[in-house]
Every structure is written in C-alpha cells, then in structure tokens.
C-alpha positions as CSV (number, residue, x, y, z in Angstrom):
1,M,20.0,15.5,-53.5
2,K,18.1,15.1,-56.9
3,S,21.0,13.0,-58.1
4,L,21.0,10.9,-55.3
5,K,17.5,9.9,-55.7
6,L,18.3,9.6,-59.5
7,N,21.2,7.2,-58.6
8,F,18.7,5.3,-56.5
9,R,16.2,4.6,-59.0
10,G,18.9,3.7,-61.4
11,R,19.9,1.4,-59.3
12,K,16.8,-0.2,-58.7
13,F,16.4,-0.3,-62.6
14,L,19.6,-2.0,-62.8
15,N,18.9,-4.8,-60.1
16,I,15.4,-5.2,-61.9
17,L,17.3,-5.7,-65.0
18,T,19.6,-8.1,-63.7
19,I,17.2,-10.4,-62.2
20,L,14.9,-10.4,-65.6
21,L,18.4,-11.6,-67.3
22,V,19.1,-14.2,-64.7
23,L,15.4,-15.7,-64.9
24,L,15.7,-15.6,-68.7
25,A,19.3,-17.9,-68.4
26,Q,17.9,-19.9,-66.1
27,R,14.6,-20.6,-68.8
28,K,16.9,-21.2,-71.9
29,L,18.8,-23.6,-69.7
30,L,16.0,-25.3,-68.5
31,Q,14.7,-25.5,-72.2
32,S,17.8,-26.7,-73.7
33,S,18.2,-29.5,-70.6
34,N,14.5,-30.9,-71.0
35,P,12.6,-29.2,-73.8
36,S,9.6,-31.7,-73.3
37,M,9.0,-30.3,-69.8
38,T,9.0,-26.6,-70.7
39,R,6.9,-26.9,-73.9
40,E,4.7,-23.8,-74.4
C-alpha cells in the first residue's frame, strides 16, 4: 500500500515536470520566432 502511494506521487511529480518542460520549450520557440513580442 505504501509503495503504491509513493508510485502515485512520483507519477504526479513526473507529470508536472513534463508539463513544465513543454511550457519552457514552447516559450523558447516563441522567443526565437518573435523576440520583439515576448521581450520581458
């Protein structure tokens, strides 16, 4: 039971990590395609 809970938590963490990586990649692509639009 404990290992199952840990596995679930690890999966959730991996999902969040994947989403963050995708968002970062999209941001980088946007910045490289139009740098004037996404200037901070």
